[in-house]
Short mmCIF file of the C-alpha atoms (twelve columns), coordinates in Angstrom:
data_MODEL
# 
_entry.id   MODEL 
# 
loop_
_atom_site.group_PDB 
_atom_site.id 
_atom_site.type_symbol 
_atom_site.label_atom_id 
_atom_site.label_alt_id 
_atom_site.label_comp_id 
_atom_site.label_asym_id 
_atom_site.label_seq_id 
_atom_site.Cartn_x 
_atom_site.Cartn_y 
_atom_site.Cartn_z 
_atom_site.pdbx_PDB_model_num 
ATOM 1   C CA . UNK A 1   16.426  -4.161  -10.230 1 
ATOM 2   C CA . UNK A 2   19.438  -4.545  -12.001 1 
ATOM 3   C CA . UNK A 3   22.166  -7.448  -10.319 1 
ATOM 4   C CA . UNK A 4   24.781  -5.220  -8.657  1 
ATOM 5   C CA . UNK A 5   27.987  -5.457  -10.791 1 
ATOM 6   C CA . UNK A 6   31.565  -5.825  -9.269  1 
ATOM 7   C CA . UNK A 7   32.494  -2.666  -10.442 1 
ATOM 8   C CA . UNK A 8   30.881  0.748   -11.734 1 
ATOM 9   C CA . UNK A 9   32.024  1.861   -15.311 1 
ATOM 10  C CA . UNK A 10  34.214  4.746   -14.739 1 
ATOM 11  C CA . UNK A 11  32.436  8.544   -15.570 1 
ATOM 12  C CA . UNK A 12  34.004  10.038  -18.743 1 
ATOM 13  C CA . UNK A 13  35.135  12.778  -17.040 1 
ATOM 14  C CA . UNK A 14  36.685  10.729  -13.981 1 
ATOM 15  C CA . UNK A 15  40.163  9.244   -13.678 1 
ATOM 16  C CA . UNK A 16  40.782  6.108   -14.834 1 
ATOM 17  C CA . UNK A 17  40.122  3.328   -11.923 1 
ATOM 18  C CA . UNK A 18  41.755  0.322   -10.704 1 
ATOM 19  C CA . UNK A 19  38.826  -1.592  -9.402  1 
ATOM 20  C CA . UNK A 20  37.135  0.952   -7.059  1 
ATOM 21  C CA . UNK A 21  40.213  2.890   -5.884  1 
ATOM 22  C CA . UNK A 22  41.255  6.652   -7.200  1 
ATOM 23  C CA . UNK A 23  45.207  7.141   -7.335  1 
ATOM 24  C CA . UNK A 24  46.240  8.276   -3.839  1 
ATOM 25  C CA . UNK A 25  47.198  11.621  -5.249  1 
ATOM 26  C CA . UNK A 26  46.601  13.054  -8.218  1 
ATOM 27  C CA . UNK A 27  49.784  13.233  -10.873 1 
ATOM 28  C CA . UNK A 28  52.573  15.912  -10.130 1 
ATOM 29  C CA . UNK A 29  52.068  18.759  -12.744 1 
ATOM 30  C CA . UNK A 30  54.920  19.751  -15.022 1 
ATOM 31  C CA . UNK A 31  58.027  22.121  -13.165 1 
ATOM 32  C CA . UNK A 32  57.277  24.547  -15.903 1 
ATOM 33  C CA . UNK A 33  53.807  24.843  -15.337 1 
ATOM 34  C CA . UNK A 34  52.685  26.980  -12.165 1 
ATOM 35  C CA . UNK A 35  50.211  25.944  -10.053 1 
ATOM 36  C CA . UNK A 36  46.833  27.904  -9.798  1 
ATOM 37  C CA . UNK A 37  45.789  29.654  -7.375  1 
ATOM 38  C CA . UNK A 38  42.820  27.914  -5.906  1 
ATOM 39  C CA . UNK A 39  40.027  29.943  -5.931  1 
ATOM 40  C CA . UNK A 40  38.061  30.547  -2.659  1 
ATOM 41  C CA . UNK A 41  34.636  28.374  -2.615  1 
ATOM 42  C CA . UNK A 42  31.552  30.420  -2.284  1 
ATOM 43  C CA . UNK A 43  30.202  29.812  1.223   1 
ATOM 44  C CA . UNK A 44  26.524  28.039  0.147   1 
ATOM 45  C CA . UNK A 45  23.490  29.331  1.040   1 
ATOM 46  C CA . UNK A 46  22.558  26.410  2.628   1 
ATOM 47  C CA . UNK A 47  23.227  23.124  3.219   1 
ATOM 48  C CA . UNK A 48  22.424  20.739  0.513   1 
ATOM 49  C CA . UNK A 49  23.625  17.412  1.921   1 
ATOM 50  C CA . UNK A 50  21.231  16.800  4.526   1 
ATOM 51  C CA . UNK A 51  22.532  13.102  5.621   1 
ATOM 52  C CA . UNK A 52  25.141  10.836  3.387   1 
ATOM 53  C CA . UNK A 53  26.372  7.298   4.878   1 
ATOM 54  C CA . UNK A 54  27.964  4.430   3.379   1 
ATOM 55  C CA . UNK A 55  25.974  0.874   4.444   1 
ATOM 56  C CA . UNK A 56  27.525  -3.147  4.581   1 
ATOM 57  C CA . UNK A 57  25.272  -5.588  4.913   1 
ATOM 58  C CA . UNK A 58  22.288  -3.417  5.873   1 
ATOM 59  C CA . UNK A 59  24.578  -1.299  8.272   1 
ATOM 60  C CA . UNK A 60  26.345  2.158   8.515   1 
ATOM 61  C CA . UNK A 61  30.156  1.995   8.495   1 
ATOM 62  C CA . UNK A 62  30.984  5.626   7.849   1 
ATOM 63  C CA . UNK A 63  29.113  9.007   7.594   1 
ATOM 64  C CA . UNK A 64  31.403  10.783  5.566   1 
ATOM 65  C CA . UNK A 65  30.569  15.091  5.807   1 
ATOM 66  C CA . UNK A 66  31.346  16.111  2.066   1 
ATOM 67  C CA . UNK A 67  30.674  14.278  -1.233  1 
ATOM 68  C CA . UNK A 68  34.033  13.315  -1.723  1 
ATOM 69  C CA . UNK A 69  34.447  11.861  1.385   1 
ATOM 70  C CA . UNK A 70  31.571  9.403   0.566   1 
ATOM 71  C CA . UNK A 71  33.160  9.034   -2.940  1 
ATOM 72  C CA . UNK A 72  36.041  7.893   -1.133  1 
ATOM 73  C CA . UNK A 73  34.454  5.706   1.779   1 
ATOM 74  C CA . UNK A 74  32.474  4.306   -0.998  1 
ATOM 75  C CA . UNK A 75  35.671  3.093   -3.016  1 
ATOM 76  C CA . UNK A 76  36.898  1.602   0.308   1 
ATOM 77  C CA . UNK A 77  33.970  -0.711  0.559   1 
ATOM 78  C CA . UNK A 78  33.453  -2.691  -2.439  1 
ATOM 79  C CA . UNK A 79  30.581  -4.361  -1.334  1 
ATOM 80  C CA . UNK A 80  29.011  -1.456  -0.033  1 
ATOM 81  C CA . UNK A 81  26.353  1.104   -0.605  1 
ATOM 82  C CA . UNK A 82  25.906  4.631   -0.631  1 
ATOM 83  C CA . UNK A 83  22.792  6.401   0.350   1 
ATOM 84  C CA . UNK A 84  22.803  10.183  -0.419  1 
ATOM 85  C CA . UNK A 85  20.117  12.667  0.593   1 
ATOM 86  C CA . UNK A 86  19.860  15.688  -0.970  1 
ATOM 87  C CA . UNK A 87  17.756  19.294  -0.563  1 
ATOM 88  C CA . UNK A 88  18.000  21.691  -3.370  1 
ATOM 89  C CA . UNK A 89  21.407  20.895  -4.238  1 
ATOM 90  C CA . UNK A 90  23.316  23.020  -6.585  1 
ATOM 91  C CA . UNK A 91  24.613  22.318  -9.535  1 
ATOM 92  C CA . UNK A 92  28.023  21.487  -9.366  1 
ATOM 93  C CA . UNK A 93  27.017  19.176  -6.712  1 
ATOM 94  C CA . UNK A 94  25.033  17.251  -9.398  1 
ATOM 95  C CA . UNK A 95  27.603  17.624  -11.747 1 
ATOM 96  C CA . UNK A 96  30.040  15.776  -9.373  1 
ATOM 97  C CA . UNK A 97  27.519  13.136  -8.566  1 
ATOM 98  C CA . UNK A 98  27.196  12.326  -12.318 1 
ATOM 99  C CA . UNK A 99  30.918  12.030  -12.435 1 
ATOM 100 C CA . UNK A 100 31.385  9.771   -10.096 1 
ATOM 101 C CA . UNK A 101 28.061  7.650   -10.499 1 
ATOM 102 C CA . UNK A 102 27.489  7.869   -14.313 1 
ATOM 103 C CA . UNK A 103 24.438  9.583   -14.082 1 
ATOM 104 C CA . UNK A 104 22.726  10.230  -17.427 1 
ATOM 105 C CA . UNK A 105 22.858  14.040  -18.297 1 
ATOM 106 C CA . UNK A 106 19.312  14.290  -18.848 1 
ATOM 107 C CA . UNK A 107 18.346  12.787  -15.747 1 
ATOM 108 C CA . UNK A 108 20.837  15.441  -13.866 1 
ATOM 109 C CA . UNK A 109 19.199  18.119  -15.707 1 
ATOM 110 C CA . UNK A 110 15.667  16.696  -14.560 1 
ATOM 111 C CA . UNK A 111 16.809  17.084  -11.113 1 
ATOM 112 C CA . UNK A 112 17.756  20.546  -11.608 1 
ATOM 113 C CA . UNK A 113 15.372  22.133  -13.217 1 
ATOM 114 C CA . UNK A 114 12.171  20.146  -10.814 1 
ATOM 115 C CA . UNK A 115 8.995   20.752  -11.791 1 
ATOM 116 C CA . UNK A 116 8.638   17.388  -13.447 1 
ATOM 117 C CA . UNK A 117 5.446   14.858  -14.110 1 
ATOM 118 C CA . UNK A 118 6.017   11.769  -11.747 1 
ATOM 119 C CA . UNK A 119 7.995   8.851   -14.024 1 
ATOM 120 C CA . UNK A 120 10.327  6.286   -14.003 1 
ATOM 121 C CA . UNK A 121 12.816  5.831   -16.512 1 
ATOM 122 C CA . UNK A 122 15.653  3.580   -16.654 1 
ATOM 123 C CA . UNK A 123 19.390  4.612   -18.099 1 
ATOM 124 C CA . UNK A 124 21.624  1.506   -18.147 1 
ATOM 125 C CA . UNK A 125 21.664  -0.003  -14.978 1 
ATOM 126 C CA . UNK A 126 20.703  3.392   -13.129 1 
ATOM 127 C CA . UNK A 127 17.233  4.179   -12.593 1 
ATOM 128 C CA . UNK A 128 15.597  7.475   -12.329 1 
ATOM 129 C CA . UNK A 129 12.629  8.441   -10.320 1 
ATOM 130 C CA . UNK A 130 10.380  11.264  -9.828  1 
ATOM 131 C CA . UNK A 131 7.786   11.378  -7.008  1 
ATOM 132 C CA . UNK A 132 5.356   14.249  -5.724  1 
ATOM 133 C CA . UNK A 133 4.623   13.939  -2.374  1 
ATOM 134 C CA . UNK A 134 1.882   15.481  -0.430  1 
ATOM 135 C CA . UNK A 135 1.621   17.003  2.545   1 
ATOM 136 C CA . UNK A 136 -2.304  18.271  4.532   1 
ATOM 137 C CA . UNK A 137 -1.920  21.822  6.008   1 
ATOM 138 C CA . UNK A 138 -4.771  21.973  8.577   1 
ATOM 139 C CA . UNK A 139 -4.063  25.586  9.277   1 
ATOM 140 C CA . UNK A 140 -4.861  26.796  5.777   1 
ATOM 141 C CA . UNK A 141 -6.858  23.855  4.902   1 
ATOM 142 C CA . UNK A 142 -4.910  23.045  1.633   1 
ATOM 143 C CA . UNK A 143 -2.620  20.811  0.032   1 
ATOM 144 C CA . UNK A 144 1.373   21.075  -0.231  1 
ATOM 145 C CA . UNK A 145 3.096   19.354  -3.115  1 
ATOM 146 C CA . UNK A 146 6.857   18.640  -3.241  1 
ATOM 147 C CA . UNK A 147 8.980   16.499  -5.554  1 
ATOM 148 C CA . UNK A 148 11.265  14.005  -4.808  1 
ATOM 149 C CA . UNK A 149 13.900  12.911  -7.142  1 
ATOM 150 C CA . UNK A 150 15.657  9.435   -6.490  1 
ATOM 151 C CA . UNK A 151 18.859  7.630   -8.177  1 
ATOM 152 C CA . UNK A 152 19.247  4.357   -7.994  1 
ATOM 153 C CA . UNK A 153 22.004  2.329   -9.106  1 
ATOM 154 C CA . UNK A 154 23.998  -1.195  -8.303  1 
ATOM 155 C CA . UNK A 155 25.409  0.403   -5.459  1 
ATOM 156 C CA . UNK A 156 24.024  4.008   -4.802  1 
ATOM 157 C CA . UNK A 157 21.218  5.788   -4.008  1 
ATOM 158 C CA . UNK A 158 20.921  9.788   -3.971  1 
ATOM 159 C CA . UNK A 159 17.212  11.574  -3.160  1 
ATOM 160 C CA . UNK A 160 17.430  15.044  -4.386  1 
ATOM 161 C CA . UNK A 161 14.539  16.765  -2.630  1 
ATOM 162 C CA . UNK A 162 12.717  20.040  -4.018  1 
ATOM 163 C CA . UNK A 163 10.390  20.710  -0.586  1 
ATOM 164 C CA . UNK A 164 9.508   20.159  2.710   1 
ATOM 165 C CA . UNK A 165 8.119   16.503  2.404   1 
ATOM 166 C CA . UNK A 166 8.937   13.650  2.472   1 
ATOM 167 C CA . UNK A 167 11.117  13.423  5.666   1 
ATOM 168 C CA . UNK A 168 13.202  10.834  4.437   1 
ATOM 169 C CA . UNK A 169 15.313  10.826  7.940   1 
ATOM 170 C CA . UNK A 170 12.229  9.059   9.429   1 
ATOM 171 C CA . UNK A 171 12.773  6.239   6.528   1 
ATOM 172 C CA . UNK A 172 16.730  5.965   6.418   1 
ATOM 173 C CA . UNK A 173 15.984  5.552   10.524  1 
ATOM 174 C CA . UNK A 174 13.408  2.349   10.156  1 
ATOM 175 C CA . UNK A 175 15.749  0.990   7.223   1 
ATOM 176 C CA . UNK A 176 18.455  1.175   9.372   1 
ATOM 177 C CA . UNK A 177 16.600  -0.319  12.205  1 
ATOM 178 C CA . UNK A 178 16.155  -3.411  9.977   1 
ATOM 179 C CA . UNK A 179 19.653  -4.206  8.803   1 
ATOM 180 C CA . UNK A 180 18.575  -7.529  7.025   1 
ATOM 181 C CA . UNK A 181 16.016  -5.561  4.832   1 
ATOM 182 C CA . UNK A 182 18.637  -2.795  4.220   1 
ATOM 183 C CA . UNK A 183 21.193  -5.458  3.284   1 
ATOM 184 C CA . UNK A 184 19.407  -6.149  -0.012  1 
ATOM 185 C CA . UNK A 185 20.570  -2.796  -1.348  1 
ATOM 186 C CA . UNK A 186 19.424  0.347   -2.962  1 
ATOM 187 C CA . UNK A 187 16.336  -1.469  -3.944  1 
ATOM 188 C CA . UNK A 188 15.153  -2.047  -0.626  1 
ATOM 189 C CA . UNK A 189 15.902  1.541   0.299   1 
ATOM 190 C CA . UNK A 190 13.868  2.484   -3.041  1 
ATOM 191 C CA . UNK A 191 10.692  0.956   -2.002  1 
ATOM 192 C CA . UNK A 192 10.787  2.125   1.824   1 
ATOM 193 C CA . UNK A 193 10.994  5.577   -0.027  1 
ATOM 194 C CA . UNK A 194 8.058   4.962   -1.883  1 
ATOM 195 C CA . UNK A 195 5.775   3.267   0.768   1 
ATOM 196 C CA . UNK A 196 6.975   6.300   3.354   1 
ATOM 197 C CA . UNK A 197 5.563   9.081   -0.169  1 
ATOM 198 C CA . UNK A 198 2.628   6.983   -0.554  1 
ATOM 199 C CA . UNK A 199 1.863   6.707   3.050   1 
ATOM 200 C CA . UNK A 200 1.784   10.723  2.875   1 
ATOM 201 C CA . UNK A 201 -0.867  10.378  0.681   1 
ATOM 202 C CA . UNK A 202 -3.354  8.989   3.706   1 
ATOM 203 C CA . UNK A 203 -3.622  12.150  5.730   1 
ATOM 204 C CA . UNK A 204 -4.339  13.802  2.563   1 
ATOM 205 C CA . UNK A 205 -6.967  11.753  1.700   1 
ATOM 206 C CA . UNK A 206 -8.402  12.110  5.385   1 
ATOM 207 C CA . UNK A 207 -8.051  16.123  5.302   1 
ATOM 208 C CA . UNK A 208 -9.666  16.432  1.649   1 
ATOM 209 C CA . UNK A 209 -12.553 14.084  2.771   1 
ATOM 210 C CA . UNK A 210 -13.307 16.405  6.047   1 
ATOM 211 C CA . UNK A 211 -13.178 19.406  3.492   1 
ATOM 212 C CA . UNK A 212 -15.566 17.823  0.727   1 
ATOM 213 C CA . UNK A 213 -18.126 16.461  3.984   1 
ATOM 214 C CA . UNK A 214 -17.841 20.815  5.301   1 
ATOM 215 C CA . UNK A 215 -18.536 21.923  1.869   1 
ATOM 216 C CA . UNK A 216 -21.566 19.840  1.499   1 
ATOM 217 C CA . UNK A 217 -23.003 21.431  4.647   1 
ATOM 218 C CA . UNK A 218 -22.160 24.830  3.330   1 
ATOM 219 C CA . UNK A 219 -23.754 24.776  0.243   1 
ATOM 220 C CA . UNK A 220 -26.905 23.308  1.550   1 
ATOM 221 C CA . UNK A 221 -26.919 26.430  4.340   1 
ATOM 222 C CA . UNK A 222 -26.526 29.010  1.564   1 
ATOM 223 C CA . UNK A 223 -22.994 29.895  2.197   1 
ATOM 224 C CA . UNK A 224 -21.945 32.838  -0.286  1 
ATOM 225 C CA . UNK A 225 -17.949 31.779  -0.053  1 
ATOM 226 C CA . UNK A 226 -18.802 28.067  -0.989  1 
ATOM 227 C CA . UNK A 227 -17.863 28.177  -4.173  1 
ATOM 228 C CA . UNK A 228 -14.764 29.855  -4.145  1 
ATOM 229 C CA . UNK A 229 -13.506 27.085  -1.829  1 
ATOM 230 C CA . UNK A 230 -14.730 24.320  -4.216  1 
ATOM 231 C CA . UNK A 231 -13.134 25.803  -6.791  1 
ATOM 232 C CA . UNK A 232 -9.736  25.944  -4.877  1 
ATOM 233 C CA . UNK A 233 -10.236 22.564  -3.787  1 
ATOM 234 C CA . UNK A 234 -10.743 21.018  -7.352  1 
ATOM 235 C CA . UNK A 235 -7.674  22.299  -8.505  1 
ATOM 236 C CA . UNK A 236 -5.875  21.121  -5.438  1 
ATOM 237 C CA . UNK A 237 -7.527  17.659  -6.577  1 
ATOM 238 C CA . UNK A 238 -6.567  17.731  -10.103 1 
ATOM 239 C CA . UNK A 239 -2.709  18.635  -8.571  1 
ATOM 240 C CA . UNK A 240 -3.015  15.512  -6.310  1 
ATOM 241 C CA . UNK A 241 -4.654  13.475  -8.958  1 
ATOM 242 C CA . UNK A 242 -1.240  14.110  -10.962 1 
ATOM 243 C CA . UNK A 243 0.667   12.969  -8.131  1 
ATOM 244 C CA . UNK A 244 -1.439  9.888   -7.279  1 
ATOM 245 C CA . UNK A 245 -1.873  8.310   -10.668 1 
ATOM 246 C CA . UNK A 246 1.931   7.629   -12.575 1 
ATOM 247 C CA . UNK A 247 3.293   6.111   -9.610  1 
ATOM 248 C CA . UNK A 248 0.351   2.900   -10.241 1 
ATOM 249 C CA . UNK A 249 2.000   2.441   -13.831 1 
ATOM 250 C CA . UNK A 250 5.487   2.990   -12.025 1 
ATOM 251 C CA . UNK A 251 4.852   0.245   -9.799  1 
ATOM 252 C CA . UNK A 252 3.318   -1.990  -11.870 1 
ATOM 253 C CA . UNK A 253 6.046   -1.532  -14.141 1 
ATOM 254 C CA . UNK A 254 8.805   -2.539  -11.430 1 
ATOM 255 C CA . UNK A 255 6.642   -5.495  -10.612 1 
ATOM 256 C CA . UNK A 256 6.649   -6.589  -14.605 1 
ATOM 257 C CA . UNK A 257 10.276  -7.131  -14.037 1 
ATOM 258 C CA . UNK A 258 10.631  -9.336  -11.089 1 
ATOM 259 C CA . UNK A 259 11.668  -12.141 -12.819 1 
ATOM 260 C CA . UNK A 260 13.931  -10.271 -15.707 1 
ATOM 261 C CA . UNK A 261 16.397  -8.217  -12.623 1 
ATOM 262 C CA . UNK A 262 16.061  -11.040 -10.165 1 
ATOM 263 C CA . UNK A 263 14.092  -8.799  -6.972  1 
ATOM 264 C CA . UNK A 264 14.346  -10.770 -3.973  1 
ATOM 265 C CA . UNK A 265 10.773  -12.040 -3.219  1 
ATOM 266 C CA . UNK A 266 10.352  -9.974  0.309   1 
ATOM 267 C CA . UNK A 267 11.058  -6.694  -1.809  1 
ATOM 268 C CA . UNK A 268 8.647   -8.083  -4.292  1 
ATOM 269 C CA . UNK A 269 6.016   -8.502  -1.556  1 
ATOM 270 C CA . UNK A 270 6.969   -5.098  0.020   1 
ATOM 271 C CA . UNK A 271 6.453   -3.643  -3.520  1 
ATOM 272 C CA . UNK A 272 2.944   -5.259  -3.794  1 
ATOM 273 C CA . UNK A 273 1.465   -3.489  -1.026  1 
ATOM 274 C CA . UNK A 274 2.795   -0.229  -1.829  1 
ATOM 275 C CA . UNK A 275 1.100   -0.604  -5.449  1 
ATOM 276 C CA . UNK A 276 -1.871  -2.065  -3.553  1 
ATOM 277 C CA . UNK A 277 -2.210  1.683   -1.431  1 
ATOM 278 C CA . UNK A 278 -1.291  3.986   -3.967  1 
ATOM 279 C CA . UNK A 279 -4.285  2.385   -6.530  1 
ATOM 280 C CA . UNK A 280 -6.273  2.635   -3.433  1 
ATOM 281 C CA . UNK A 281 -5.510  6.278   -3.214  1 
ATOM 282 C CA . UNK A 282 -5.688  6.915   -6.618  1 
ATOM 283 C CA . UNK A 283 -8.968  5.356   -6.583  1 
ATOM 284 C CA . UNK A 284 -10.242 8.350   -3.977  1 
ATOM 285 C CA . UNK A 285 -8.479  10.769  -5.563  1 
ATOM 286 C CA . UNK A 286 -10.770 9.890   -8.491  1 
ATOM 287 C CA . UNK A 287 -13.792 9.864   -6.359  1 
ATOM 288 C CA . UNK A 288 -13.414 13.137  -4.590  1 
ATOM 289 C CA . UNK A 289 -13.502 14.732  -8.258  1 
ATOM 290 C CA . UNK A 290 -16.109 13.212  -9.054  1 
ATOM 291 C CA . UNK A 291 -17.708 14.556  -6.042  1 
ATOM 292 C CA . UNK A 292 -16.916 18.037  -6.404  1 
ATOM 293 C CA . UNK A 293 -18.179 17.765  -9.719  1 
ATOM 294 C CA . UNK A 294 -21.510 16.983  -8.602  1 
ATOM 295 C CA . UNK A 295 -21.279 19.323  -5.129  1 
ATOM 296 C CA . UNK A 296 -20.427 22.185  -7.760  1 
ATOM 297 C CA . UNK A 297 -23.214 21.318  -9.950  1 
ATOM 298 C CA . UNK A 298 -25.869 21.144  -6.711  1 
ATOM 299 C CA . UNK A 299 -24.394 24.522  -5.259  1 
ATOM 300 C CA . UNK A 300 -24.962 25.982  -9.101  1 
ATOM 301 C CA . UNK A 301 -28.515 24.665  -9.155  1 
ATOM 302 C CA . UNK A 302 -29.380 26.007  -5.601  1 
ATOM 303 C CA . UNK A 303 -27.574 29.193  -6.399  1 
ATOM 304 C CA . UNK A 304 -30.298 29.510  -9.797  1 
ATOM 305 C CA . UNK A 305 -32.994 28.393  -6.987  1 
ATOM 306 C CA . UNK A 306 -32.046 31.119  -4.393  1 
ATOM 307 C CA . UNK A 307 -31.990 33.616  -7.365  1 
ATOM 308 C CA . UNK A 308 -34.849 32.994  -8.793  1 
ATOM 309 C CA . UNK A 309 -37.012 33.125  -5.502  1 
ATOM 310 C CA . UNK A 310 -35.520 36.454  -5.206  1 
ATOM 311 C CA . UNK A 311 -36.897 37.486  -7.979  1 
ATOM 312 C CA . UNK A 312 -39.983 36.141  -7.514  1 
ATOM 313 C CA . UNK A 313 -40.115 38.064  -4.303  1 
ATOM 314 C CA . UNK A 314 -38.791 41.357  -5.969  1 
ATOM 315 C CA . UNK A 315 -41.973 40.567  -8.895  1 
ATOM 316 C CA . UNK A 316 -44.653 39.945  -6.067  1 
ATOM 317 C CA . UNK A 317 -43.342 43.080  -3.946  1 
ATOM 318 C CA . UNK A 318 -43.537 45.003  -7.249  1 
ATOM 319 C CA . UNK A 319 -46.888 43.936  -7.919  1 
ATOM 320 C CA . UNK A 320 -48.430 44.812  -4.658  1 
ATOM 321 C CA . UNK A 321 -46.659 48.026  -4.737  1 
ATOM 322 C CA . UNK A 322 -48.878 48.621  -7.817  1 
ATOM 323 C CA . UNK A 323 -51.857 47.606  -6.360  1 
ATOM 324 C CA . UNK A 324 -51.596 50.204  -3.972  1 
ATOM 325 C CA . UNK A 325 -50.645 52.822  -6.499  1 
ATOM 326 C CA . UNK A 326 -53.983 52.073  -8.164  1 
ATOM 327 C CA . UNK A 327 -56.134 52.648  -5.261  1 
ATOM 328 C CA . UNK A 328 -54.101 55.623  -3.842  1 
ATOM 329 C CA . UNK A 329 -54.603 57.174  -7.826  1 
ATOM 330 C CA . UNK A 330 -58.514 55.508  -7.758  1 
ATOM 331 C CA . UNK A 331 -59.255 57.369  -4.535  1 
ATOM 332 C CA . UNK A 332 -57.311 60.770  -5.819  1 
ATOM 333 C CA . UNK A 333 -59.186 60.818  -9.044  1 
ATOM 334 C CA . UNK A 334 -62.497 60.067  -6.794  1 
ATOM 335 C CA . UNK A 335 -62.064 63.081  -4.762  1 
ATOM 336 C CA . UNK A 336 -60.493 65.059  -7.359  1 
ATOM 337 C CA . UNK A 337 -64.295 64.931  -9.404  1 
ATOM 338 C CA . UNK A 338 -65.929 67.161  -6.423  1 
ATOM 339 C CA . UNK A 339 -62.799 69.266  -6.444  1 
ATOM 340 C CA . UNK A 340 -63.045 70.340  -9.761  1 
ATOM 341 C CA . UNK A 341 -67.111 70.640  -9.730  1 
ATOM 342 C CA . UNK A 342 -67.180 72.541  -6.272  1 
ATOM 343 C CA . UNK A 343 -63.960 74.808  -8.062  1 
ATOM 344 C CA . UNK A 344 -66.095 75.901  -11.361 1 
ATOM 345 C CA . UNK A 345 -69.359 76.680  -9.180  1 
ATOM 346 C CA . UNK A 346 -66.974 78.754  -6.617  1 
ATOM 347 C CA . UNK A 347 -65.523 81.210  -9.183  1 
ATOM 348 C CA . UNK A 348 -66.919 84.594  -8.489  1 
ATOM 349 C CA . UNK A 349 -68.099 86.012  -11.774 1 
ATOM 350 C CA . UNK A 350 -71.481 87.657  -11.706 1 
ATOM 351 C CA . UNK A 351 -72.354 85.978  -15.571 1 
ATOM 352 C CA . UNK A 352 -72.333 82.572  -14.592 1 
ATOM 353 C CA . UNK A 353 -75.881 81.160  -15.935 1 
ATOM 354 C CA . UNK A 354 -76.033 79.151  -12.382 1 
ATOM 355 C CA . UNK A 355 -75.765 81.950  -9.660  1 
ATOM 356 C CA . UNK A 356 -79.539 82.712  -9.862  1 
ATOM 357 C CA . UNK A 357 -80.678 79.254  -10.490 1 
ATOM 358 C CA . UNK A 358 -82.547 78.111  -7.289  1 
ATOM 359 C CA . UNK A 359 -81.686 74.922  -8.254  1 
ATOM 360 C CA . UNK A 360 -78.022 74.675  -9.128  1 
ATOM 361 C CA . UNK A 361 -76.833 74.173  -5.066  1 
ATOM 362 C CA . UNK A 362 -79.044 71.189  -5.314  1 
ATOM 363 C CA . UNK A 363 -77.496 70.135  -9.235  1 
ATOM 364 C CA . UNK A 364 -73.794 70.793  -8.327  1 
ATOM 365 C CA . UNK A 365 -74.092 68.617  -4.960  1 
ATOM 366 C CA . UNK A 366 -75.865 65.962  -6.684  1 
ATOM 367 C CA . UNK A 367 -73.272 66.119  -9.889  1 
ATOM 368 C CA . UNK A 368 -70.119 65.605  -7.653  1 
ATOM 369 C CA . UNK A 369 -72.115 62.444  -6.430  1 
ATOM 370 C CA . UNK A 370 -73.179 60.617  -9.386  1 
ATOM 371 C CA . UNK A 371 -69.449 61.610  -10.333 1 
ATOM 372 C CA . UNK A 372 -67.710 60.252  -7.302  1 
ATOM 373 C CA . UNK A 373 -69.893 56.860  -7.491  1 
ATOM 374 C CA . UNK A 374 -69.431 56.042  -11.485 1 
ATOM 375 C CA . UNK A 375 -65.729 56.374  -11.044 1 
ATOM 376 C CA . UNK A 376 -66.430 53.863  -7.315  1 
ATOM 377 C CA . UNK A 377 -68.168 51.816  -9.551  1 
ATOM 378 C CA . UNK A 378 -65.327 51.398  -12.610 1 
ATOM 379 C CA . UNK A 379 -62.667 51.274  -10.317 1 
ATOM 380 C CA . UNK A 380 -64.236 48.427  -8.558  1 
ATOM 381 C CA . UNK A 381 -64.792 46.204  -11.569 1 
ATOM 382 C CA . UNK A 382 -61.381 46.871  -12.469 1 
ATOM 383 C CA . UNK A 383 -60.406 45.613  -9.411  1 
ATOM 384 C CA . UNK A 384 -58.536 48.935  -8.625  1 
ATOM 385 C CA . UNK A 385 -60.165 49.064  -5.231  1 
# 
């Protein structure tokens, strides 16, 4: 991290300073220029400044309620550090911070727009860091993501949250409980925030591991809704991978600058520990994506096998039904033959040649028997009976 200069360069839009102090009061306006009536500020929809403090030697010396008061308090503490925590700030608030701390307009634009990929960029003596925090929601069994933007300068650290995670108040309390570490400057606060974000990935990893175990059980149990769950969890893992993979390169980049920027040895150890954790998390997430891909393949195979079994069962049922139809049709044909003969002989006509024939009745019975036996033998040979 860069060494802390004795004074910051004045921002282009700010009044020229002497040291860290502005003039006690603005210059009087010319008598001929009437002072415009101040416009009543619109009430904010929410409190953007979550916490703002000025520290000296690792201890809080002031807790300003507004940004303007924070700027004033910092000017009165030449060796102090400002830590400003914001949640969804307005454009005017970020522009006032940019004017005071000489923040680059591109970084300010990114902080306003949000929806940025995790990254680390350096603008002069200021670092701009974008992180994606994650939180596992047990009730919904899903992962919630939130963006965190951090500006780190020689004597200030500004956090801009676009979501509920992480809980930076806990990070601040932990750092305030360790003044020796906080006295190392904004770099120490940055590393503490990095550690909090990376530690926040651990419950997500455990929750996802539990989900994958449940999905494996559902797959082999044949749950029809498991495919949708696999798809939704796979999409979350894509987002989780986008959140955990870039910090690996970011932290290694910071580690590469230890010698150049004279980073304190304690902070070096702290950063290496954070880098190890995020590398391990990134590897776990990669494993989750691979496991979900394999589970999806297995599920598709099992679904295909189940469909084949159902089709086979339907085919067997159709075959059995055809066999029954053959039997019914065969017996119907056998019974139809004597009915046909009897119907012919039962017609009441005086001119029928067999009516006066003494052997007519035995002949009719014999004919019926021969036809029935013949049909039975034919159907039996064809396995219809």
